[in-house]
C-alpha positions as CSV (number, residue, x, y, z in Angstrom):
1,X,-58.2,150.1,-49.1
2,X,-61.4,148.5,-50.1
3,X,-61.9,144.9,-49.2
4,X,-58.5,143.2,-48.4
5,X,-59.3,140.2,-50.7
6,X,-61.7,142.1,-53.0
7,X,-59.4,142.2,-56.0
8,X,-59.1,138.4,-55.9
9,X,-62.9,137.8,-55.4
10,X,-64.6,140.4,-57.6
11,X,-64.2,140.7,-61.4
12,X,-64.0,144.1,-63.1
13,X,-67.5,145.2,-64.3
14,X,-67.5,147.9,-67.0
15,X,-70.4,150.0,-68.0
16,X,-72.7,148.8,-70.8
17,X,-74.2,151.0,-73.5
18,X,-77.2,151.2,-75.7
19,X,-76.6,149.2,-78.9
20,X,-75.2,151.3,-81.7
21,X,-78.3,151.1,-83.8
22,X,-80.3,152.7,-81.0
23,X,-77.9,155.3,-79.7
24,X,-77.1,156.8,-83.1
25,X,-80.7,158.0,-83.4
26,X,-80.1,160.7,-80.8
27,X,-77.4,163.0,-79.5
28,X,-78.0,161.9,-75.8
29,X,-75.5,160.1,-73.6
30,X,-76.0,156.4,-74.0
31,X,-74.1,154.6,-71.2
32,X,-76.2,152.6,-68.8
33,X,-75.3,153.3,-65.1
34,X,-74.5,150.5,-62.7
35,X,-76.5,150.2,-59.5
36,X,-74.9,151.8,-56.4
37,X,-74.5,148.4,-55.0
38,X,-72.5,147.2,-58.0
39,X,-70.3,150.3,-57.9
40,X,-69.7,149.8,-54.2
41,X,-68.6,146.2,-55.0
42,X,-66.2,147.5,-57.6
43,X,-64.7,149.8,-55.0
44,X,-63.9,146.8,-53.0
45,X,-61.3,145.7,-55.6
46,X,-59.0,148.6,-54.7
47,X,-55.9,146.9,-53.2
48,X,-53.9,147.9,-50.2
49,X,-51.1,148.3,-52.6
50,X,-48.8,150.5,-50.5
51,X,-47.9,153.0,-53.2
52,X,-51.1,154.2,-55.0
53,X,-49.7,154.8,-58.5
54,X,-53.2,155.7,-59.6
55,X,-52.8,159.1,-57.8
56,X,-49.7,160.0,-59.7
57,X,-51.3,158.7,-62.9
58,X,-54.1,161.2,-62.3
59,X,-53.1,164.7,-63.3
60,X,-55.3,166.3,-60.5
61,X,-53.9,163.7,-58.1
62,X,-57.3,162.4,-57.0
63,X,-57.1,160.6,-53.7
64,X,-58.5,157.5,-55.4
65,X,-57.9,154.8,-52.8
66,X,-59.7,156.9,-50.1
67,X,-62.9,157.4,-52.1
68,X,-62.8,153.8,-53.4
69,X,-62.8,152.7,-49.7
70,X,-65.5,155.1,-48.8
71,X,-67.7,153.9,-51.7
72,X,-67.1,150.2,-50.7
73,X,-68.3,151.1,-47.2
74,X,-71.3,153.0,-48.5
75,X,-70.1,156.4,-47.3
76,X,-71.0,158.2,-50.5
77,X,-71.2,161.8,-49.1
78,X,-67.7,161.4,-47.6
79,X,-66.5,160.0,-50.9
80,X,-67.9,163.1,-52.7
81,X,-66.1,165.4,-50.3
82,X,-62.8,163.6,-50.9
83,X,-63.3,163.7,-54.6
84,X,-64.1,167.4,-54.6
85,X,-61.0,168.1,-52.6
86,X,-58.9,167.6,-55.7
87,X,-61.3,167.9,-58.7
88,X,-63.8,170.7,-59.2
89,X,-65.7,168.9,-62.0
90,X,-65.6,165.1,-61.6
91,X,-68.8,164.9,-63.7
92,X,-66.7,166.1,-66.7
93,X,-63.6,164.0,-66.1
94,X,-65.7,161.0,-65.1
95,X,-67.2,161.0,-68.6
96,X,-64.5,162.2,-71.0
97,X,-61.1,161.5,-69.3
98,X,-59.2,158.6,-70.9
99,X,-58.4,157.4,-67.3
100,X,-54.6,157.4,-67.1
101,X,-55.3,156.5,-63.4
102,X,-56.6,153.1,-64.5
103,X,-53.5,152.5,-66.6
104,X,-51.4,153.3,-63.5
105,X,-53.5,151.1,-61.1
106,X,-51.2,148.5,-59.4
107,X,-53.8,145.8,-60.1
108,X,-53.4,146.6,-63.8
109,X,-49.9,145.0,-63.8
110,X,-51.3,141.5,-64.1
111,X,-55.1,141.8,-64.0
112,X,-57.9,144.3,-64.8
113,X,-57.6,147.7,-63.2
114,X,-60.1,149.1,-60.8
115,X,-63.0,150.9,-62.6
116,X,-61.8,154.2,-61.2
117,X,-63.5,156.4,-63.9
118,X,-66.9,154.9,-63.4
119,X,-66.7,155.1,-59.6
120,X,-65.7,158.7,-60.0
121,X,-68.7,159.8,-62.0
122,X,-71.1,157.6,-60.0
123,X,-70.0,159.5,-56.9
124,X,-70.7,162.9,-58.3
125,X,-73.9,161.9,-60.2
126,X,-75.2,160.4,-56.9
127,X,-74.1,163.6,-55.1
128,X,-76.1,165.8,-57.4
129,X,-79.1,163.5,-57.1
130,X,-79.0,163.7,-53.3
131,X,-78.5,167.5,-53.3
132,X,-75.1,167.3,-51.7
133,X,-73.4,169.6,-54.2
134,X,-73.9,173.1,-52.8
135,X,-72.3,176.5,-53.3
136,X,-69.2,177.2,-51.1
137,X,-69.5,180.9,-50.5
138,X,-66.4,182.7,-49.2
139,X,-66.9,183.9,-45.6
140,X,-65.0,187.1,-46.4
141,X,-64.4,189.1,-49.6
142,X,-60.9,190.4,-50.4
143,X,-61.9,193.3,-52.5
144,X,-59.6,192.0,-55.3
145,X,-60.9,191.7,-58.9
146,X,-59.7,188.9,-61.1
147,X,-60.5,188.4,-64.8
148,X,-60.5,184.9,-66.3
149,X,-60.3,184.9,-70.1
150,X,-61.7,181.7,-71.5
151,X,-64.4,179.5,-70.0
152,X,-63.1,176.0,-70.7
153,X,-62.3,173.6,-67.9
154,X,-59.1,175.4,-66.9
155,X,-60.8,178.8,-66.7
156,X,-63.9,177.4,-64.8
157,X,-61.7,175.6,-62.3
158,X,-59.6,178.7,-61.6
159,X,-62.7,180.9,-61.4
160,X,-64.4,178.7,-58.8
161,X,-61.3,178.4,-56.7
162,X,-60.6,182.2,-56.8
163,X,-64.2,182.9,-55.9
164,X,-64.0,180.6,-52.9
165,X,-60.9,182.5,-51.8
166,X,-63.1,185.6,-51.6
167,X,-62.0,187.4,-54.8
168,X,-64.4,189.0,-57.3
169,X,-64.1,186.9,-60.4
170,X,-65.4,187.7,-63.9
171,X,-65.1,185.1,-66.7
172,X,-65.0,186.4,-70.2
173,X,-66.0,184.1,-73.1
174,X,-66.0,185.0,-76.8
175,X,-68.8,182.5,-77.7
176,X,-72.4,182.9,-76.8
177,X,-72.4,180.2,-74.1
178,X,-70.0,179.3,-71.3
179,X,-67.9,176.1,-71.5
180,X,-65.2,176.4,-74.1
181,X,-64.5,173.0,-75.7
182,X,-66.7,171.4,-73.1
183,X,-69.6,173.2,-74.7
184,X,-68.8,173.4,-78.4
185,X,-66.1,170.8,-78.9
186,X,-67.3,167.7,-77.1
187,X,-70.4,166.1,-78.6
188,X,-73.5,165.9,-76.5
189,X,-73.6,162.1,-76.8
190,X,-70.3,162.1,-74.8
191,X,-71.3,164.8,-72.3
192,X,-74.6,166.5,-72.1
193,X,-74.5,170.3,-71.6
194,X,-76.8,170.5,-68.6
195,X,-73.8,169.3,-66.6
196,X,-72.1,172.6,-67.4
197,X,-75.3,174.7,-66.8
198,X,-75.8,173.4,-63.2
199,X,-72.1,174.1,-62.4
200,X,-72.6,177.6,-63.6
201,X,-75.5,178.1,-61.3
202,X,-73.3,176.9,-58.4
203,X,-70.5,179.2,-59.4
204,X,-72.9,182.2,-59.8
205,X,-74.0,181.6,-56.2
206,X,-70.4,181.6,-55.2
207,X,-69.9,185.0,-56.7
208,X,-68.6,184.3,-60.2
209,X,-69.8,186.6,-63.0
210,X,-70.0,185.3,-66.6
211,X,-69.8,187.5,-69.6
212,X,-70.4,185.9,-73.0
213,X,-69.9,187.3,-76.5
214,X,-66.9,189.2,-75.2
215,X,-63.8,188.6,-77.4
216,X,-60.8,190.1,-75.7
217,X,-58.7,191.9,-78.2
218,X,-61.7,192.3,-80.6
219,X,-64.6,193.9,-78.8
220,X,-62.9,194.4,-75.4
221,X,-59.4,196.0,-75.5
222,X,-56.6,194.4,-73.6
223,X,-55.8,197.8,-72.1
224,X,-59.2,198.0,-70.6
225,X,-58.9,194.5,-69.2
226,X,-55.6,195.3,-67.5
227,X,-56.8,198.6,-66.1
228,X,-60.0,197.1,-64.5
229,X,-58.6,194.0,-62.8
230,X,-56.0,193.3,-60.2
231,X,-55.0,190.0,-61.9
232,X,-55.8,188.4,-65.3
233,X,-55.7,184.7,-66.1
234,X,-55.5,183.6,-69.7
235,X,-57.2,180.2,-70.3
236,X,-58.2,180.6,-73.9
237,X,-57.2,177.1,-75.1
238,X,-55.2,176.0,-78.0
239,X,-57.3,176.8,-81.1
240,X,-54.9,177.1,-84.0
241,X,-55.5,173.9,-85.9
242,X,-52.9,171.9,-87.8
243,X,-53.7,172.4,-91.5
244,X,-53.1,170.1,-94.5
245,X,-51.6,172.2,-97.3
246,X,-52.0,169.8,-100.3
247,X,-53.5,170.4,-103.7
248,X,-57.3,170.9,-103.6
249,X,-57.3,172.1,-100.0
250,X,-59.4,175.1,-101.0
251,X,-62.2,172.9,-102.5
252,X,-65.7,173.3,-101.0
253,X,-66.3,170.4,-98.5
254,X,-62.9,170.4,-96.8
255,X,-63.2,171.7,-93.3
256,X,-61.5,171.8,-89.9
257,X,-63.1,169.6,-87.3
258,X,-63.9,172.6,-85.2
259,X,-65.9,174.2,-88.0
260,X,-68.1,171.1,-88.0
261,X,-68.5,169.9,-84.4
262,X,-69.8,173.1,-82.8
263,X,-72.6,173.4,-85.3
264,X,-74.2,170.2,-84.2
265,X,-74.0,171.2,-80.5
266,X,-75.6,174.5,-81.4
267,X,-78.4,172.7,-83.3
268,X,-79.0,170.5,-80.3
269,X,-79.3,173.6,-78.1
270,X,-82.0,174.9,-80.4
271,X,-79.9,177.5,-82.3
272,X,-80.1,178.2,-86.0
273,X,-76.8,177.7,-87.8
274,X,-75.5,179.6,-90.8
275,X,-73.3,178.0,-93.4
276,X,-74.3,174.5,-92.4
277,X,-71.8,171.7,-92.7
278,X,-73.7,168.4,-92.7
279,X,-72.6,164.9,-93.3
280,X,-76.1,163.8,-94.3
281,X,-76.0,161.4,-97.3
282,X,-72.3,162.1,-97.9
283,X,-69.1,160.0,-98.0
284,X,-67.1,161.4,-95.1
285,X,-63.4,161.1,-94.6
286,X,-62.0,162.1,-91.2
287,X,-58.2,162.8,-91.2
288,X,-56.8,162.2,-87.8
289,X,-57.2,159.3,-85.4
290,X,-57.5,161.0,-82.0
291,X,-60.5,162.1,-79.9
292,X,-61.5,164.9,-82.1
293,X,-61.5,162.6,-85.1
294,X,-63.6,160.1,-83.2
295,X,-66.1,162.9,-82.3
296,X,-66.3,163.7,-86.0
297,X,-67.1,160.1,-86.8
298,X,-69.9,159.8,-84.2
299,X,-71.4,163.1,-85.2
300,X,-71.3,162.2,-89.0
301,X,-73.0,158.9,-88.3
302,X,-75.8,160.5,-86.4
303,X,-76.3,163.0,-89.2
304,X,-76.8,160.1,-91.6
305,X,-73.5,159.9,-93.6
306,X,-73.5,157.5,-96.5
307,X,-70.1,156.2,-95.2
308,X,-67.4,157.3,-92.8
309,X,-63.7,156.6,-93.3
310,X,-61.0,157.6,-90.8
311,X,-57.3,157.9,-91.7
312,X,-54.4,157.9,-89.3
313,X,-50.9,158.9,-90.3
314,X,-49.2,156.7,-87.7
315,X,-49.0,152.9,-87.9
316,X,-51.7,150.7,-86.3
317,X,-50.8,150.3,-82.6
318,X,-50.4,146.9,-81.0
319,X,-53.5,145.1,-79.7
320,X,-52.1,145.0,-76.2
321,X,-49.3,146.9,-74.5
322,X,-46.2,145.4,-73.0
323,X,-47.1,146.1,-69.4
324,X,-43.7,145.3,-67.8
325,X,-42.2,147.9,-70.2
326,X,-44.8,150.7,-70.0
327,X,-46.6,150.5,-66.7
328,X,-47.6,152.8,-64.9
329,X,-47.5,155.1,-67.9
330,X,-50.5,155.5,-70.2
331,X,-49.9,152.9,-72.9
332,X,-50.0,153.1,-76.7
333,X,-52.3,150.3,-77.8
334,X,-55.2,149.6,-80.1
335,X,-58.3,151.3,-78.9
336,X,-61.8,151.6,-80.4
337,X,-64.0,154.4,-79.4
338,X,-67.8,154.1,-79.0
339,X,-68.1,156.3,-82.2
340,X,-65.8,154.0,-84.2
341,X,-67.9,151.0,-83.0
342,X,-70.9,152.6,-84.7
343,X,-69.8,152.0,-88.2
344,X,-66.5,153.5,-89.3
345,X,-63.8,152.2,-91.7
346,X,-60.4,152.9,-90.2
347,X,-57.0,152.8,-91.9
348,X,-53.5,153.5,-90.6
349,X,-50.2,154.6,-92.1
350,X,-52.0,156.7,-94.7
351,X,-51.0,160.2,-96.0
352,X,-53.2,162.4,-98.0
353,X,-51.7,163.6,-101.2
354,X,-54.5,165.7,-102.7
355,X,-58.2,166.5,-102.7
356,X,-59.8,166.0,-106.1
357,X,-63.1,167.4,-107.4
358,X,-65.0,169.4,-110.0
359,X,-67.0,172.6,-110.0
360,X,-65.1,173.7,-106.9
361,X,-66.4,170.8,-104.8
362,X,-64.4,167.9,-103.3
363,X,-65.3,164.5,-104.7
364,X,-62.3,162.3,-103.9
365,X,-59.3,162.1,-101.8
366,X,-55.9,160.8,-103.2
367,X,-53.9,159.0,-100.5
368,X,-50.7,156.9,-100.3
369,X,-49.6,154.2,-97.9
370,X,-46.6,154.8,-95.6
371,X,-43.8,152.6,-94.4
372,X,-42.5,153.7,-90.9
373,X,-38.9,152.7,-90.0
374,X,-36.4,153.8,-87.4
375,X,-33.5,155.9,-88.5
376,X,-29.9,155.8,-87.2
377,X,-31.0,158.0,-84.3
378,X,-33.8,155.7,-83.3
379,X,-36.5,158.0,-84.6
380,X,-39.5,156.8,-86.5
381,X,-39.5,158.2,-90.0
382,X,-42.0,157.6,-92.8
383,X,-41.5,156.8,-96.5
384,X,-44.2,156.5,-99.1
385,X,-44.7,153.0,-100.4
386,X,-44.1,153.2,-104.2
387,X,-47.2,152.4,-106.3
388,X,-49.5,152.4,-103.2
389,X,-51.6,155.5,-104.2
390,X,-55.4,155.0,-104.0
391,X,-58.5,157.1,-104.1
392,X,-61.6,157.2,-101.9
393,X,-64.9,159.0,-102.3
394,X,-65.1,162.1,-100.3
395,X,-68.0,164.6,-100.3
396,X,-66.9,165.9,-96.9
397,X,-63.4,165.9,-95.5
398,X,-62.9,166.8,-91.8
399,X,-59.4,167.7,-90.7
400,X,-58.8,166.5,-87.1
401,X,-55.0,166.5,-86.8
402,X,-54.6,168.4,-83.6
403,X,-53.8,172.0,-82.6
404,X,-50.5,173.8,-82.8
405,X,-50.9,176.6,-80.3
406,X,-53.3,179.4,-79.2
407,X,-54.5,181.9,-81.7
408,X,-52.0,184.7,-81.7
409,X,-54.0,187.3,-83.6
410,X,-56.0,189.7,-81.4
411,X,-55.4,189.4,-77.7
412,X,-51.9,187.8,-77.5
413,X,-50.5,190.2,-80.1
414,X,-52.1,193.2,-78.4
415,X,-50.6,192.1,-75.1
416,X,-47.2,191.5,-76.8
417,X,-46.9,188.6,-74.4
418,X,-43.9,186.2,-74.3
419,X,-44.3,182.9,-76.1
420,X,-42.4,179.6,-75.9
421,X,-40.8,177.9,-78.8
422,X,-44.0,176.1,-79.7
423,X,-46.1,179.3,-79.8
424,X,-47.8,178.8,-76.4
425,X,-47.8,181.5,-73.7
426,X,-44.5,181.2,-71.8
427,X,-45.2,180.5,-68.1
428,X,-44.0,177.9,-65.6
429,X,-45.9,175.7,-63.3
430,X,-44.5,177.2,-60.1
431,X,-46.4,180.5,-60.3
432,X,-48.0,180.5,-63.8
433,X,-46.8,184.1,-64.3
434,X,-46.3,185.3,-67.9
435,X,-43.9,188.0,-69.1
436,X,-46.4,190.6,-68.1
437,X,-47.1,191.9,-64.6
438,X,-50.3,190.6,-63.1
439,X,-51.0,188.4,-66.1
440,X,-51.1,184.6,-65.7
441,X,-51.7,181.7,-68.1
442,X,-53.0,178.1,-67.6
443,X,-54.4,175.2,-69.5
444,X,-53.9,174.5,-73.2
445,X,-53.0,178.1,-73.8
446,X,-49.9,177.5,-71.7
447,X,-49.1,173.8,-72.0
448,X,-50.5,173.1,-75.5
449,X,-53.3,170.7,-76.6
450,X,-54.0,168.3,-73.8
451,X,-56.7,166.7,-71.6
452,X,-59.5,168.2,-69.7
453,X,-58.1,166.8,-66.5
454,X,-54.8,168.6,-67.1
455,X,-56.7,171.8,-67.7
456,X,-58.5,171.5,-64.4
457,X,-55.2,170.8,-62.6
458,X,-53.6,173.9,-64.2
459,X,-56.6,176.1,-63.4
460,X,-56.5,175.1,-59.8
461,X,-52.8,175.6,-59.5
462,X,-53.0,179.0,-61.2
463,X,-55.8,180.1,-58.9
464,X,-53.5,179.4,-55.9
465,X,-50.7,181.3,-57.6
466,X,-52.9,184.3,-58.2
467,X,-54.3,184.2,-54.6
468,X,-50.7,184.2,-53.3
469,X,-49.8,187.1,-55.7
470,X,-52.8,189.1,-54.5
471,X,-52.7,188.3,-50.8
472,X,-49.1,187.3,-50.0
473,X,-50.2,183.7,-49.1
474,X,-52.9,181.2,-49.9
475,X,-55.0,178.5,-48.3
476,X,-56.1,177.1,-51.6
477,X,-55.0,173.6,-52.3
478,X,-52.4,173.1,-55.0
């Protein structure tokens, strides 16, 4: 695929970005697109490798070598059709996916991987610019009604697939706008929200109905939902955050990340916000080193924080992975996000012991350093380093330590649905059926906290399972 000798002749060319001092002045995306000619040249680097491990590294199994070849040949519309055959929303994944496909690229064994992620979002961005992305309206309606509860990437992907199969689909969202974590979890500087809005317009034309401010189990009963629809798909995400029960947790200024991040997205959308949580002029400590923590860092810097410190419980990862050992799997190695580049102090192997303050407000964080060692079973265990306690200023503490499982109160308790041992909805990936008749589950609500690309995969597969359940067979792709 691509040019036979392209990988030997062409070097990897990554996107560039506005410098930090410029991009932190706004909440807009800041990467600088490459020209179509440059992206086409990057597509030429795709090797005729025989076994395209990139496809198995990609959760939606994108047919990557095919659209790399089409881009190299300048056949952009065909590349878009190939990309859409496996991924409903490549403009989302092309911006925020960590690109496990690139880690699995055969060229990555001893060289630089193909720029798969950039090629992907160039294809779809160009497709929108050219007007090639159009509604795909079902030729026939089935008369079957499907409810999708939750409008994140899993719910949206499922809704679109089911509408294209001819079903009458209604998406219920508890918030005031559609998009789930795409809308209110991911900062605008990583993904602008007009990308969601234009997909909604396409989906409306395809027959999908959207109902916002509808919280199933709160202002819409589960009994009514089950009575009115032939099938129900639960895609509400994993929203129960991991807490940090240490002394001082109840001090003012200690918040979950998802109490902080959505507020700024709402402000950017022109909304007024109650109980404002702002980093302006404050010493901010972010606890958690993942994507959510990074998003807190970038948002705090844009709000004008006096300083931003990010703590990670685990040890600092190695600068480079041992490729012969880990390829084609996504490696654990040192990574620095664009937000961390903008001015963040990072520290590893740190545990929080307490939050300290006065007059009910947090002022400091008491931490201790950790020593990680393997036990007799080969498991990594942590021990506090004696005498290593230290304090840092903290006017605002943001807890970004991940999510345990979906919220059980309300809808799930009302349904009395079966859960697995981690507290997620119990359903397999063969048919996505839950313990209840005609009720299905997909995405983070079923698999636990994960990536947008996994959510899209599960939404697509659940849509096929529901179509088979309703019609006896399905022509939807799996």
